[in-house]
NULOTI-681001 format. One record per residue (C-alpha): x, y, z. Coordinates in steps of 0.5 Angstrom, whole numbers, padded with zeros to 4 digits, always signed. Example, Ala and Ser with C-alpha at 12.3 -4.5 7.8 and 13.67 -1.06 7.14 Angstrom:
2
+0025-0009+0016
+0027-0002+0014
***
This chain:
580
+0143-0097-0113
+0138-0091-0109
+0140-0084-0110
+0142-0080-0104
+0136-0076-0104
+0131-0083-0103
+0136-0086-0098
+0135-0079-0094
+0128-0080-0095
+0129-0087-0092
+0134-0085-0086
+0129-0080-0084
+0123-0085-0084
+0127-0089-0080
+0129-0084-0075
+0121-0082-0075
+0120-0089-0073
+0125-0090-0068
+0122-0084-0064
+0115-0087-0064
+0116-0090-0057
+0112-0094-0054
+0106-0094-0059
+0102-0100-0058
+0105-0102-0052
+0103-0102-0044
+0107-0098-0039
+0112-0102-0035
+0109-0097-0030
+0101-0098-0030
+0101-0101-0024
+0095-0104-0027
+0088-0103-0029
+0085-0097-0027
+0078-0097-0025
+0071-0097-0029
+0070-0090-0028
+0076-0088-0031
+0076-0092-0037
+0074-0086-0040
+0078-0084-0047
+0078-0076-0049
+0080-0075-0056
+0081-0068-0059
+0078-0065-0065
+0082-0059-0067
+0081-0053-0072
+0074-0054-0072
+0067-0053-0068
+0063-0058-0071
+0064-0065-0076
+0063-0064-0084
+0058-0069-0083
+0057-0075-0079
+0054-0080-0085
+0058-0085-0088
+0056-0083-0095
+0059-0076-0095
+0066-0076-0090
+0071-0074-0094
+0076-0071-0088
+0080-0074-0082
+0076-0072-0076
+0069-0074-0078
+0072-0081-0081
+0074-0082-0074
+0067-0081-0071
+0064-0085-0077
+0069-0091-0076
+0066-0091-0068
+0060-0092-0070
+0059-0096-0077
+0063-0101-0080
+0063-0104-0088
+0064-0111-0092
+0071-0111-0091
+0076-0106-0088
+0083-0104-0086
+0087-0108-0080
+0093-0104-0076
+0097-0107-0081
+0094-0103-0087
+0091-0110-0090
+0084-0111-0092
+0080-0116-0088
+0073-0118-0087
+0068-0114-0082
+0061-0115-0083
+0063-0120-0088
+0065-0127-0085
+0069-0129-0092
+0068-0126-0100
+0069-0129-0106
+0071-0127-0113
+0069-0130-0120
+0074-0132-0125
+0073-0127-0129
+0074-0122-0124
+0067-0118-0125
+0063-0122-0119
+0065-0121-0112
+0061-0125-0107
+0060-0123-0100
+0058-0128-0093
+0056-0124-0087
+0057-0126-0080
+0052-0129-0076
+0046-0126-0072
+0049-0118-0074
+0045-0113-0071
+0045-0106-0070
+0046-0102-0064
+0039-0102-0062
+0038-0110-0063
+0035-0109-0070
+0037-0115-0074
+0043-0112-0080
+0042-0117-0086
+0044-0116-0093
+0039-0112-0095
+0042-0107-0090
+0048-0107-0094
+0045-0106-0101
+0040-0101-0098
+0047-0097-0095
+0051-0098-0102
+0045-0096-0106
+0043-0090-0102
+0050-0087-0102
+0050-0086-0110
+0043-0083-0109
+0042-0077-0113
+0039-0073-0108
+0045-0074-0103
+0049-0070-0107
+0056-0075-0104
+0062-0072-0107
+0065-0078-0106
+0060-0084-0107
+0062-0085-0115
+0070-0084-0113
+0070-0091-0108
+0063-0094-0111
+0065-0093-0118
+0067-0100-0120
+0060-0102-0118
+0056-0103-0125
+0052-0097-0127
+0054-0094-0121
+0055-0087-0125
+0048-0088-0128
+0045-0089-0120
+0049-0082-0118
+0046-0078-0125
+0039-0080-0124
+0039-0084-0130
+0036-0091-0126
+0032-0092-0120
+0036-0096-0116
+0042-0101-0117
+0039-0107-0112
+0037-0112-0116
+0041-0110-0122
+0048-0110-0119
+0048-0110-0112
+0044-0117-0110
+0042-0120-0104
+0040-0127-0106
+0039-0129-0099
+0040-0125-0092
+0047-0127-0091
+0049-0126-0098
+0051-0120-0102
+0054-0120-0109
+0056-0114-0112
+0057-0113-0120
+0064-0109-0122
+0063-0105-0128
+0071-0107-0130
+0076-0111-0127
+0080-0108-0122
+0086-0110-0117
+0084-0105-0111
+0076-0107-0112
+0076-0109-0105
+0080-0103-0103
+0075-0098-0105
+0070-0102-0100
+0074-0100-0094
+0072-0093-0095
+0066-0090-0091
+0062-0089-0097
+0060-0097-0096
+0059-0097-0089
+0052-0100-0087
+0047-0095-0084
+0040-0097-0081
+0035-0096-0085
+0030-0094-0080
+0034-0089-0078
+0034-0086-0085
+0026-0087-0087
+0024-0084-0080
+0029-0078-0079
+0032-0077-0086
+0039-0076-0088
+0040-0071-0083
+0040-0076-0078
+0046-0074-0074
+0042-0071-0068
+0038-0077-0066
+0045-0082-0066
+0045-0081-0059
+0038-0085-0059
+0042-0092-0059
+0041-0092-0066
+0045-0092-0073
+0050-0097-0074
+0054-0104-0072
+0060-0102-0070
+0064-0102-0062
+0060-0096-0060
+0054-0092-0060
+0053-0085-0059
+0050-0083-0052
+0051-0076-0052
+0052-0070-0058
+0053-0063-0056
+0054-0059-0062
+0060-0055-0062
+0063-0058-0056
+0064-0066-0055
+0061-0073-0058
+0061-0078-0053
+0061-0086-0054
+0059-0092-0050
+0060-0099-0052
+0055-0102-0057
+0053-0108-0053
+0050-0111-0060
+0057-0111-0063
+0059-0117-0067
+0066-0117-0065
+0070-0117-0058
+0067-0112-0054
+0071-0105-0052
+0074-0105-0045
+0073-0097-0045
+0067-0095-0042
+0067-0088-0046
+0070-0085-0052
+0069-0077-0052
+0072-0073-0058
+0072-0065-0056
+0072-0060-0061
+0077-0055-0061
+0076-0048-0065
+0084-0048-0066
+0089-0054-0067
+0093-0050-0062
+0089-0050-0056
+0088-0058-0057
+0096-0058-0054
+0095-0054-0049
+0089-0058-0046
+0093-0064-0046
+0098-0060-0042
+0093-0059-0036
+0091-0066-0036
+0084-0065-0040
+0085-0070-0046
+0089-0076-0046
+0091-0075-0053
+0093-0069-0058
+0094-0071-0065
+0098-0065-0067
+0104-0062-0063
+0106-0055-0066
+0112-0055-0068
+0115-0049-0063
+0113-0054-0057
+0116-0060-0060
+0123-0060-0057
+0118-0059-0050
+0114-0065-0051
+0120-0070-0053
+0122-0068-0046
+0115-0070-0042
+0116-0077-0038
+0114-0084-0040
+0115-0083-0047
+0109-0079-0049
+0111-0075-0054
+0111-0080-0061
+0112-0078-0068
+0109-0083-0073
+0110-0083-0081
+0104-0082-0085
+0102-0084-0092
+0100-0076-0092
+0102-0071-0097
+0102-0063-0096
+0101-0060-0103
+0099-0054-0106
+0095-0054-0113
+0093-0049-0119
+0086-0049-0123
+0089-0050-0130
+0082-0046-0132
+0085-0040-0129
+0090-0036-0132
+0096-0036-0132
+0096-0043-0129
+0094-0046-0136
+0101-0045-0137
+0106-0051-0136
+0112-0046-0135
+0108-0042-0130
+0106-0048-0126
+0113-0051-0126
+0116-0044-0124
+0111-0044-0118
+0114-0051-0116
+0121-0049-0117
+0121-0043-0113
+0119-0046-0107
+0125-0049-0102
+0122-0055-0099
+0127-0056-0094
+0126-0050-0091
+0119-0051-0090
+0120-0058-0087
+0126-0055-0082
+0124-0048-0081
+0117-0049-0080
+0116-0055-0078
+0123-0056-0074
+0124-0063-0078
+0117-0066-0076
+0116-0067-0083
+0119-0070-0090
+0120-0066-0096
+0119-0069-0102
+0117-0068-0110
+0113-0074-0109
+0105-0075-0110
+0105-0083-0108
+0109-0082-0101
+0115-0087-0098
+0112-0093-0095
+0107-0093-0100
+0107-0099-0106
+0108-0096-0112
+0113-0091-0109
+0118-0089-0114
+0125-0088-0112
+0127-0085-0118
+0122-0080-0119
+0124-0073-0120
+0121-0066-0119
+0119-0062-0126
+0124-0060-0131
+0128-0067-0128
+0131-0063-0121
+0132-0068-0117
+0133-0063-0110
+0127-0062-0106
+0130-0055-0105
+0128-0053-0111
+0132-0048-0117
+0130-0040-0116
+0135-0039-0122
+0130-0044-0126
+0124-0042-0123
+0126-0035-0125
+0128-0037-0133
+0121-0041-0134
+0117-0036-0130
+0119-0031-0135
+0118-0035-0141
+0111-0037-0138
+0109-0030-0138
+0112-0029-0145
+0107-0035-0148
+0101-0032-0144
+0103-0025-0147
+0103-0022-0139
+0108-0018-0136
+0109-0018-0129
+0106-0010-0130
+0100-0014-0132
+0100-0021-0128
+0093-0022-0125
+0092-0022-0117
+0092-0029-0115
+0089-0032-0109
+0091-0038-0105
+0086-0041-0100
+0088-0045-0094
+0085-0047-0087
+0090-0046-0082
+0085-0049-0077
+0088-0045-0072
+0094-0048-0073
+0100-0043-0073
+0105-0048-0076
+0100-0048-0082
+0099-0041-0082
+0107-0040-0082
+0108-0045-0088
+0104-0041-0093
+0107-0035-0090
+0114-0037-0092
+0111-0040-0099
+0108-0033-0100
+0115-0030-0099
+0119-0035-0104
+0115-0033-0109
+0115-0026-0108
+0123-0027-0107
+0124-0031-0113
+0118-0029-0118
+0117-0022-0116
+0109-0024-0115
+0105-0022-0109
+0100-0028-0108
+0094-0026-0103
+0093-0032-0097
+0086-0033-0095
+0085-0036-0089
+0078-0040-0089
+0074-0045-0085
+0076-0052-0087
+0069-0055-0088
+0069-0048-0093
+0076-0050-0096
+0073-0058-0098
+0067-0054-0101
+0071-0050-0106
+0075-0055-0107
+0069-0059-0109
+0066-0053-0113
+0073-0052-0117
+0072-0058-0121
+0070-0056-0128
+0070-0049-0126
+0074-0042-0129
+0071-0038-0124
+0073-0043-0118
+0079-0042-0114
+0085-0040-0116
+0090-0043-0112
+0090-0047-0105
+0094-0051-0100
+0091-0058-0097
+0094-0065-0095
+0092-0072-0098
+0092-0078-0094
+0091-0085-0096
+0085-0088-0095
+0088-0095-0097
+0095-0097-0099
+0095-0097-0106
+0097-0093-0112
+0090-0092-0115
+0088-0088-0109
+0094-0083-0111
+0094-0082-0118
+0087-0085-0122
+0082-0082-0116
+0085-0076-0116
+0086-0074-0123
+0084-0079-0127
+0078-0078-0132
+0071-0076-0129
+0074-0075-0122
+0070-0071-0118
+0076-0070-0114
+0080-0067-0120
+0079-0059-0118
+0086-0058-0121
+0082-0059-0128
+0087-0064-0131
+0086-0067-0137
+0079-0063-0137
+0082-0056-0140
+0084-0053-0147
+0091-0052-0146
+0096-0055-0151
+0097-0060-0145
+0091-0063-0145
+0092-0068-0150
+0098-0071-0147
+0094-0071-0140
+0089-0075-0143
+0093-0079-0146
+0096-0080-0138
+0090-0082-0135
+0089-0087-0140
+0095-0090-0138
+0093-0089-0130
+0086-0093-0132
+0091-0099-0136
+0094-0099-0129
+0088-0100-0126
+0087-0106-0129
+0093-0110-0130
+0094-0116-0126
+0101-0116-0127
+0103-0112-0120
+0110-0111-0123
+0108-0108-0130
+0102-0104-0126
+0107-0101-0121
+0111-0100-0127
+0106-0096-0130
+0104-0092-0124
+0111-0090-0124
+0110-0087-0131
+0104-0084-0130
+0106-0081-0123
+0113-0077-0126
+0108-0074-0132
+0103-0072-0127
+0109-0068-0123
+0112-0065-0129
+0106-0063-0130
+0105-0059-0124
+0098-0062-0122
+0100-0062-0115
+0106-0057-0112
+0108-0064-0107
+0112-0060-0101
+0112-0065-0095
+0110-0072-0093
+0107-0072-0086
+0108-0075-0079
+0103-0074-0073
+0107-0071-0068
+0103-0073-0062
+0102-0074-0055
+0099-0079-0051
+0099-0080-0043
+0102-0087-0041
+0096-0089-0038
+0093-0090-0045
+0095-0098-0047
+0093-0102-0052
+0094-0097-0059
+0098-0100-0064
+0099-0093-0068
+0099-0094-0076
+0101-0089-0082
+0094-0087-0083
+0092-0086-0076
+0086-0090-0075
+0084-0095-0070
+0081-0101-0073
+0074-0104-0070
+0078-0110-0067
+0083-0106-0064
+0078-0103-0059
+0078-0109-0054
+0085-0108-0053
+0085-0101-0051
+0084-0099-0044
+0086-0094-0039
+0092-0096-0034
+0094-0093-0026
+0100-0090-0030
+0101-0082-0029
+0101-0077-0031
+0094-0079-0033
+0087-0074-0036
+0082-0072-0031
+0075-0075-0034
+0071-0073-0028
+0067-0068-0033
+0065-0074-0037
+0064-0079-0031
***
């Protein structure tokens, strides 16, 4: 029988899904399809004035991934039901031992400039993502199952082509796996394996983004027609796209330095879509006519975390105290006005491997925290660390509000809870989002890295490995918490848990595999590798003139879905005269 807390999460998810009115359906007041000069879709990129990267081998954040997905594609990708489907591949097969994966390409594939795309381009792109000169923070994370990928990344071998990446003919790609893994195909859905045009790299080098407007780059549904740094990126349909062609004549990604500004632009009909409605505007947004407001539960968790190599966070009880001092219900309701779901989980609800019986640290079942226990643990942790409040070090919480009042209010609320419950004053440092990602990468194995930071993690693919081993496993470049790679008394226990995650990764018995992940996640939560605070939901608004979008829990549009998206004559709609 489900516990009360799990039932509440399920009910909240159901309520949010019911609130997601109109997702993927045409407006009943459409008045028919609009003229070609109106077939322009404007989408904001809020909280920044530039992409992190336009290189599939390098991207790690949603805005950059959204841009990459318009232009580039891979062997396999996720559809709008989050299922792995063939993309550039027409079919795939795996050997009986699970170590050899063979992909047959679709016939007559071409890049956007008409250049043929063959197996050699696929091999080149995957191998390039791993080349040491590129210094990708994610290539070994998502391509690490390919045999000797780490050696390629470390510069110990010059290429994987002809070694573990084979091209027996122009239509066939063979990938040799390092080990048997149930999630091999899922990892290939990440952008690191997307195919880039070799001639473009050879001509312009790895900083090719400035030249994408020449109509080169990828084989996806769109190509770049205009790139104005700090202002906008314009995309037009790729005439050589292998799938059904988009109905839209243009997609425009518009930069906004502050997240909240995008919603104001939507209100003044400058945008078709605003992806993050500020919490103080949600009630007003709900009243917009024709079901413009949508609240779509996401496979995304907002969390705080600490560097295990920095005192006092090398102490388990101190970490647990910081977790249990937070009233996550208050954050969800007071800051986000009920638009997010408080959680103690790393693996979110509606994901395979979600553990209904998971508790917070010290067996605490509520998401309201436990101030009395937090104080007790904090005193014990300070004593074990030979510290007092008087000599407690100055701790800085690094975060990126991206101009969002909600994120600033959340950080301030958590800061106040730590002050009231633990009696410590945490300094807040609001930095550029891309800088935060860089600093996160720099904190791996680094006692001089960040002390504490706030981020969100969204699923790359719906498998618990993407939430557990990928983030906290041995040697993971995303393990900036330094779980299992520290000198604390818990280090050996952490390393045993890392081994358990690896066992689950390879387990072909699905029931046993999920049980192993449950055990590993509970150990991670007990250890406070993260302080999960909420499971996110996309509180967004979209003009009723936009039809054909199928909303999903990862907030992306698969390549084949663009053929179904177009602008109708329904009102209100965005003014696109600036982009005609």
